[in-house]
VOKESE-785567 format. One record per residue (C-alpha): residue in one letter; x, y, z; residue number from 0. Coordinates in pm, 1 decimal. Example, Ala and Ser with C-alpha at 12.3 -4.5 7.8 and 13.67 -1.06 7.14 Angstrom:
<mipas>
@rest->A px->1230.0 py->-450.0 pz->780.0 nr->0
@rest->S px->1367.0 py->-106.0 pz->714.0 nr->1
</mipas>
This chain:
<mipas>
@rest->M px->-4845.7 py->-2061.3 pz->8626.6 nr->0
@rest->H px->-4737.7 py->-2240.7 pz->8307.5 nr->1
@rest->Y px->-4984.4 py->-2204.0 pz->8021.5 nr->2
@rest->P px->-4984.1 py->-2384.2 pz->7688.5 nr->3
@rest->R px->-4935.2 py->-2127.4 pz->7413.5 nr->4
@rest->I px->-5026.4 py->-2280.4 pz->7076.7 nr->5
@rest->F px->-5300.2 py->-2535.5 pz->7009.2 nr->6
@rest->L px->-5335.7 py->-2687.4 pz->6663.3 nr->7
@rest->D px->-5703.8 py->-2695.0 pz->6574.2 nr->8
@rest->T px->-5752.0 py->-3011.7 pz->6368.6 nr->9
@rest->A px->-5810.0 py->-3386.8 pz->6387.3 nr->10
@rest->D px->-5593.7 py->-3452.6 pz->6079.6 nr->11
@rest->I px->-5326.8 py->-3687.0 pz->6216.8 nr->12
@rest->E px->-5065.8 py->-3616.1 pz->5948.0 nr->13
@rest->K px->-5093.5 py->-3239.5 pz->5991.7 nr->14
@rest->L px->-5077.1 py->-3283.6 pz->6368.6 nr->15
@rest->K px->-4758.8 py->-3491.1 pz->6341.7 nr->16
@rest->E px->-4595.6 py->-3229.1 pz->6122.9 nr->17
@rest->A px->-4694.6 py->-2942.1 pz->6352.6 nr->18
@rest->V px->-4594.2 py->-3124.3 pz->6671.8 nr->19
@rest->G px->-4260.2 py->-3195.9 pz->6506.4 nr->20
@rest->T px->-4180.3 py->-2822.1 pz->6506.0 nr->21
@rest->G px->-4166.9 py->-2825.8 pz->6885.9 nr->22
@rest->I px->-4393.8 py->-2521.8 pz->6928.8 nr->23
@rest->V px->-4732.3 py->-2695.7 pz->6959.9 nr->24
@rest->D px->-4840.6 py->-2727.6 pz->7325.1 nr->25
@rest->G px->-5194.4 py->-2858.5 pz->7276.7 nr->26
@rest->I px->-5442.1 py->-2996.4 pz->7025.7 nr->27
@rest->A px->-5796.7 py->-2869.6 pz->6976.6 nr->28
@rest->T px->-6074.4 py->-3063.9 pz->6808.9 nr->29
@rest->N px->-6449.5 py->-3030.3 pz->6774.0 nr->30
@rest->P px->-6727.0 py->-3263.3 pz->6653.7 nr->31
@rest->N px->-6701.8 py->-3124.5 pz->6298.5 nr->32
@rest->K px->-6331.5 py->-3202.6 pz->6271.8 nr->33
@rest->I px->-6365.2 py->-3547.7 pz->6425.5 nr->34
@rest->A px->-6656.8 py->-3627.1 pz->6193.9 nr->35
@rest->E px->-6441.0 py->-3525.0 pz->5894.7 nr->36
@rest->S px->-6180.8 py->-3780.5 pz->6004.6 nr->37
@rest->Q px->-6450.3 py->-4054.6 pz->5993.2 nr->38
@rest->K px->-6313.8 py->-4189.1 pz->6323.2 nr->39
@rest->S px->-6453.2 py->-4207.7 pz->6674.9 nr->40
@rest->Y px->-6342.1 py->-3983.6 pz->6959.5 nr->41
@rest->R px->-6145.0 py->-4273.5 pz->7104.7 nr->42
@rest->Q px->-5972.0 py->-4355.1 pz->6775.1 nr->43
@rest->V px->-5862.3 py->-3994.2 pz->6726.7 nr->44
@rest->I px->-5739.0 py->-3964.0 pz->7086.6 nr->45
@rest->D px->-5552.6 py->-4296.1 pz->7069.3 nr->46
@rest->E px->-5379.3 py->-4199.6 pz->6742.9 nr->47
@rest->I px->-5274.5 py->-3860.6 pz->6879.7 nr->48
@rest->R px->-5137.8 py->-4017.4 pz->7197.6 nr->49
@rest->K px->-4888.9 py->-4218.3 pz->6992.6 nr->50
@rest->F px->-4687.0 py->-3898.6 pz->6937.1 nr->51
@rest->F px->-4825.0 py->-3629.1 pz->7171.6 nr->52
@rest->D px->-4882.2 py->-3629.8 pz->7547.0 nr->53
@rest->G px->-5011.4 py->-3274.2 pz->7601.1 nr->54
@rest->P px->-5369.2 py->-3150.8 pz->7644.3 nr->55
@rest->I px->-5625.7 py->-3247.3 pz->7381.1 nr->56
@rest->A px->-5949.8 py->-3048.9 pz->7374.9 nr->57
@rest->V px->-6263.4 py->-3248.5 pz->7285.5 nr->58
@rest->Q px->-6627.4 py->-3143.3 pz->7300.8 nr->59
@rest->G px->-6853.2 py->-3274.3 pz->7575.1 nr->60
@rest->M px->-7210.7 py->-3303.2 pz->7449.4 nr->61
@rest->G px->-7547.8 py->-3257.2 pz->7613.7 nr->62
@rest->R px->-7829.8 py->-3007.2 pz->7666.0 nr->63
@rest->T px->-7866.6 py->-3048.8 pz->8040.8 nr->64
@rest->K px->-7611.8 py->-3040.8 pz->8320.9 nr->65
@rest->E px->-7661.6 py->-3412.1 pz->8378.0 nr->66
@rest->Q px->-7609.1 py->-3500.1 pz->8010.4 nr->67
@rest->I px->-7298.1 py->-3283.4 pz->7984.5 nr->68
@rest->V px->-7147.5 py->-3426.6 pz->8302.6 nr->69
@rest->Q px->-7221.8 py->-3783.4 pz->8194.3 nr->70
@rest->H px->-7055.8 py->-3745.2 pz->7853.5 nr->71
@rest->S px->-6764.4 py->-3544.1 pz->7992.4 nr->72
@rest->L px->-6689.4 py->-3807.8 pz->8255.9 nr->73
@rest->K px->-6696.4 py->-4074.0 pz->7984.0 nr->74
@rest->L px->-6435.4 py->-3875.8 pz->7790.9 nr->75
@rest->H px->-6230.9 py->-3812.8 pz->8105.0 nr->76
@rest->R px->-6215.1 py->-4187.7 pz->8169.2 nr->77
@rest->M px->-6068.8 py->-4233.8 pz->7820.3 nr->78
@rest->D px->-5784.0 py->-3994.9 pz->7899.3 nr->79
@rest->A px->-5737.7 py->-3784.2 pz->8211.9 nr->80
@rest->N px->-5526.8 py->-3529.7 pz->8020.5 nr->81
@rest->L px->-5813.8 py->-3421.9 pz->7797.7 nr->82
@rest->A px->-5953.3 py->-3070.7 pz->7823.0 nr->83
@rest->I px->-6326.9 py->-3128.1 pz->7794.9 nr->84
@rest->K px->-6498.6 py->-2849.4 pz->7603.8 nr->85
@rest->V px->-6827.4 py->-2743.5 pz->7759.7 nr->86
@rest->T px->-7053.6 py->-2487.4 pz->7592.4 nr->87
@rest->C px->-7093.3 py->-2161.1 pz->7784.4 nr->88
@rest->N px->-7454.8 py->-2134.9 pz->7895.9 nr->89
@rest->I px->-7631.8 py->-2185.6 pz->8228.8 nr->90
@rest->E px->-7640.4 py->-2565.7 pz->8202.5 nr->91
@rest->G px->-7278.8 py->-2569.5 pz->8086.3 nr->92
@rest->I px->-7162.7 py->-2351.3 pz->8375.2 nr->93
@rest->K px->-7339.8 py->-2578.0 pz->8623.3 nr->94
@rest->A px->-7177.3 py->-2879.9 pz->8459.9 nr->95
@rest->I px->-6831.9 py->-2722.0 pz->8469.3 nr->96
@rest->R px->-6866.4 py->-2652.1 pz->8840.3 nr->97
@rest->E px->-6942.6 py->-3018.0 pz->8907.9 nr->98
@rest->L px->-6673.9 py->-3146.1 pz->8671.0 nr->99
@rest->V px->-6404.0 py->-2923.0 pz->8820.5 nr->100
@rest->E px->-6496.3 py->-3050.4 pz->9166.1 nr->101
@rest->Q px->-6441.2 py->-3404.7 pz->9034.0 nr->102
@rest->G px->-6097.2 py->-3319.9 pz->8896.8 nr->103
@rest->V px->-6195.4 py->-3296.7 pz->8529.1 nr->104
@rest->R px->-6011.8 py->-3037.2 pz->8320.7 nr->105
@rest->T px->-6266.2 py->-2826.2 pz->8133.9 nr->106
@rest->N px->-6249.8 py->-2575.8 pz->7852.0 nr->107
@rest->C px->-6552.8 py->-2345.8 pz->7854.3 nr->108
@rest->T px->-6611.5 py->-2284.3 pz->7485.4 nr->109
@rest->L px->-6821.0 py->-2078.1 pz->7242.9 nr->110
@rest->I px->-6758.4 py->-1766.2 pz->7452.0 nr->111
@rest->Y px->-6859.4 py->-1437.4 pz->7290.4 nr->112
@rest->S px->-6876.6 py->-1192.8 pz->7582.7 nr->113
@rest->A px->-6664.2 py->-1082.0 pz->7875.7 nr->114
@rest->S px->-6942.0 py->-1173.8 pz->8117.8 nr->115
@rest->Q px->-6934.9 py->-1533.5 pz->7990.0 nr->116
@rest->G px->-6559.5 py->-1533.3 pz->8042.9 nr->117
@rest->L px->-6606.3 py->-1405.5 pz->8397.7 nr->118
@rest->A px->-6859.6 py->-1679.5 pz->8475.5 nr->119
@rest->A px->-6633.1 py->-1955.0 pz->8344.2 nr->120
@rest->G px->-6328.3 py->-1824.2 pz->8527.6 nr->121
@rest->R px->-6521.6 py->-1767.2 pz->8847.1 nr->122
@rest->I px->-6613.4 py->-2135.6 pz->8876.4 nr->123
@rest->G px->-6257.6 py->-2246.8 pz->8806.6 nr->124
@rest->S px->-6259.2 py->-2378.5 pz->8449.3 nr->125
@rest->P px->-5887.9 py->-2431.9 pz->8370.7 nr->126
@rest->F px->-5938.7 py->-2314.1 pz->8010.9 nr->127
@rest->I px->-6182.9 py->-2089.0 pz->7826.8 nr->128
@rest->S px->-6216.2 py->-2030.0 pz->7451.5 nr->129
@rest->P px->-6342.7 py->-1688.5 pz->7335.3 nr->130
@rest->F px->-6419.9 py->-1694.6 pz->6962.6 nr->131
@rest->V px->-6252.8 py->-1426.6 pz->6752.6 nr->132
@rest->G px->-6326.2 py->-1495.1 pz->6385.6 nr->133
@rest->R px->-6690.9 py->-1587.9 pz->6427.8 nr->134
@rest->S px->-6743.6 py->-1274.8 pz->6640.2 nr->135
@rest->E px->-6592.6 py->-1060.1 pz->6367.1 nr->136
@rest->M px->-6809.6 py->-1225.3 pz->6102.6 nr->137
@rest->S px->-7116.0 py->-1127.7 pz->6308.1 nr->138
@rest->G px->-7008.9 py->-766.6 pz->6351.0 nr->139
@rest->Y px->-6863.2 py->-802.2 pz->6701.9 nr->140
@rest->N px->-6507.7 py->-749.8 pz->6824.4 nr->141
@rest->G px->-6373.3 py->-1077.6 pz->6959.4 nr->142
@rest->V px->-6028.5 py->-932.7 pz->7029.8 nr->143
@rest->E px->-6183.2 py->-665.3 pz->7251.6 nr->144
@rest->V px->-6370.3 py->-936.7 pz->7441.8 nr->145
@rest->I px->-6035.4 py->-1106.8 pz->7510.9 nr->146
@rest->R px->-5890.5 py->-775.3 pz->7631.9 nr->147
@rest->K px->-6179.2 py->-729.4 pz->7875.0 nr->148
@rest->I px->-6163.3 py->-1088.6 pz->8001.0 nr->149
@rest->R px->-5789.8 py->-1059.3 pz->8064.8 nr->150
@rest->A px->-5844.1 py->-733.1 pz->8257.0 nr->151
@rest->I px->-6113.3 py->-900.7 pz->8468.6 nr->152
@rest->Y px->-5894.9 py->-1204.4 pz->8538.1 nr->153
@rest->D px->-5599.1 py->-989.5 pz->8637.5 nr->154
@rest->A px->-5819.8 py->-781.5 pz->8867.2 nr->155
@rest->F px->-5980.2 py->-1085.7 pz->9031.9 nr->156
@rest->G px->-5667.8 py->-1304.2 pz->9039.0 nr->157
@rest->I px->-5832.0 py->-1570.2 pz->8820.3 nr->158
@rest->E px->-5577.0 py->-1814.8 pz->8677.3 nr->159
@rest->T px->-5784.0 py->-1955.3 pz->8389.4 nr->160
@rest->C px->-5601.2 py->-1994.9 pz->8057.3 nr->161
@rest->I px->-5760.8 py->-1778.6 pz->7786.2 nr->162
@rest->I px->-5737.3 py->-1959.9 pz->7451.0 nr->163
@rest->A px->-5824.1 py->-1739.2 pz->7154.6 nr->164
@rest->A px->-6028.1 py->-1963.2 pz->6923.5 nr->165
@rest->S px->-6189.2 py->-1930.5 pz->6581.1 nr->166
@rest->I px->-5866.2 py->-1776.9 pz->6452.8 nr->167
@rest->K px->-5895.1 py->-1706.8 pz->6080.9 nr->168
@rest->N px->-5560.7 py->-1543.1 pz->6001.0 nr->169
@rest->V px->-5220.0 py->-1453.2 pz->6141.2 nr->170
@rest->N px->-5337.1 py->-1103.6 pz->6236.2 nr->171
@rest->H px->-5597.5 py->-1261.8 pz->6466.1 nr->172
@rest->V px->-5314.9 py->-1452.8 pz->6634.5 nr->173
@rest->I px->-5104.7 py->-1143.8 pz->6701.2 nr->174
@rest->E px->-5392.4 py->-917.5 pz->6803.1 nr->175
@rest->S px->-5532.9 py->-1181.5 pz->7039.0 nr->176
@rest->V px->-5198.5 py->-1227.2 pz->7214.0 nr->177
@rest->I px->-5149.2 py->-850.5 pz->7245.2 nr->178
@rest->A px->-5501.1 py->-828.0 pz->7390.9 nr->179
@rest->G px->-5402.9 py->-1075.1 pz->7663.0 nr->180
@rest->A px->-5481.9 py->-1425.2 pz->7538.7 nr->181
@rest->H px->-5256.0 py->-1681.0 pz->7704.2 nr->182
@rest->A px->-5286.6 py->-1915.6 pz->7406.4 nr->183
@rest->V px->-5422.5 py->-1942.2 pz->7053.4 nr->184
@rest->A px->-5591.7 py->-2232.7 pz->6876.4 nr->185
@rest->V px->-5505.6 py->-2223.8 pz->6507.5 nr->186
@rest->T px->-5592.0 py->-2433.9 pz->6205.1 nr->187
@rest->W px->-5316.5 py->-2586.4 pz->5992.3 nr->188
@rest->P px->-5331.5 py->-2311.0 pz->5721.8 nr->189
@rest->V px->-5293.8 py->-2039.2 pz->5987.4 nr->190
@rest->F px->-5017.8 py->-2233.0 pz->6165.8 nr->191
@rest->E px->-4830.0 py->-2271.8 pz->5837.5 nr->192
@rest->S px->-4871.6 py->-1901.1 pz->5759.9 nr->193
@rest->M px->-4736.2 py->-1809.9 pz->6103.7 nr->194
@rest->I px->-4403.4 py->-1972.1 pz->6015.6 nr->195
@rest->N px->-4372.2 py->-1948.7 pz->5637.6 nr->196
@rest->H px->-4359.0 py->-1612.6 pz->5460.9 nr->197
@rest->P px->-4330.6 py->-1555.2 pz->5084.4 nr->198
@rest->M px->-4053.9 py->-1296.6 pz->5132.4 nr->199
@rest->T px->-3853.6 py->-1545.0 pz->5337.2 nr->200
@rest->Q px->-3884.4 py->-1799.1 pz->5056.8 nr->201
@rest->Y px->-3792.6 py->-1532.9 pz->4800.8 nr->202
@rest->G px->-3486.8 py->-1429.4 pz->5001.8 nr->203
@rest->Y px->-3361.6 py->-1784.8 pz->5035.9 nr->204
@rest->A px->-3410.8 py->-1850.5 pz->4664.6 nr->205
@rest->G px->-3167.0 py->-1564.0 pz->4601.4 nr->206
@rest->F px->-2913.2 py->-1712.0 pz->4843.1 nr->207
@rest->E px->-2952.9 py->-2048.3 pz->4674.6 nr->208
@rest->E px->-2880.0 py->-1905.0 pz->4332.0 nr->209
@rest->T px->-2574.4 py->-1712.8 pz->4457.2 nr->210
@rest->F px->-2445.2 py->-2016.3 pz->4647.1 nr->211
@rest->K px->-2408.1 py->-2205.7 pz->4317.6 nr->212
@rest->H px->-2130.2 py->-1964.0 pz->4217.2 nr->213
@rest->I px->-1926.9 py->-1994.4 pz->4538.7 nr->214
@rest->P px->-1624.6 py->-2228.5 pz->4510.9 nr->215
@rest->Q px->-1677.0 py->-2529.0 pz->4734.3 nr->216
@rest->D px->-1405.1 py->-2649.0 pz->4973.2 nr->217
</mipas>
């Protein structure tokens, strides 16, 4: 099964364009906070992204009850069938995901903090799940270990849900999450930039640049 590997976690269109231009971004992740910061509607953000990116875009479905979640998620799905609708992992969310999956909606069960939540989401066929790493660590829990356990469960049960490590706060979270078994990572622009740029690389090239000035040119 082909899984996306890197999601850029932002609604900043200029940063998204730059990241997509590297050729290594497979998906885009947003949440209500990031969309609110853009001062645009869900539809405006989706439409702008679609001008340069045709992969999965994760957006949050809202609601406290199964019915509310399903209603809002279907509204989003009608905007764009290639969205991955984020649904919060709780009993109402799990019930909503089951119904949405049956209707052909791609879901991303989000705000996962335990292996048992991951099992529940995978068991009902959510195409994506998002265990949170950084927020777990900030609360004294080990989000990377949760990913390791979820991956072991999925491998044992033959569950083909894509595990997206979310709430990634640094490059070490990226590497440790992948080693633990995450199929994908969702990273903010600063983390994405730090994954590619390194101060020693810049330092090394500056030395080459200085030496190059003294080489006779053909």
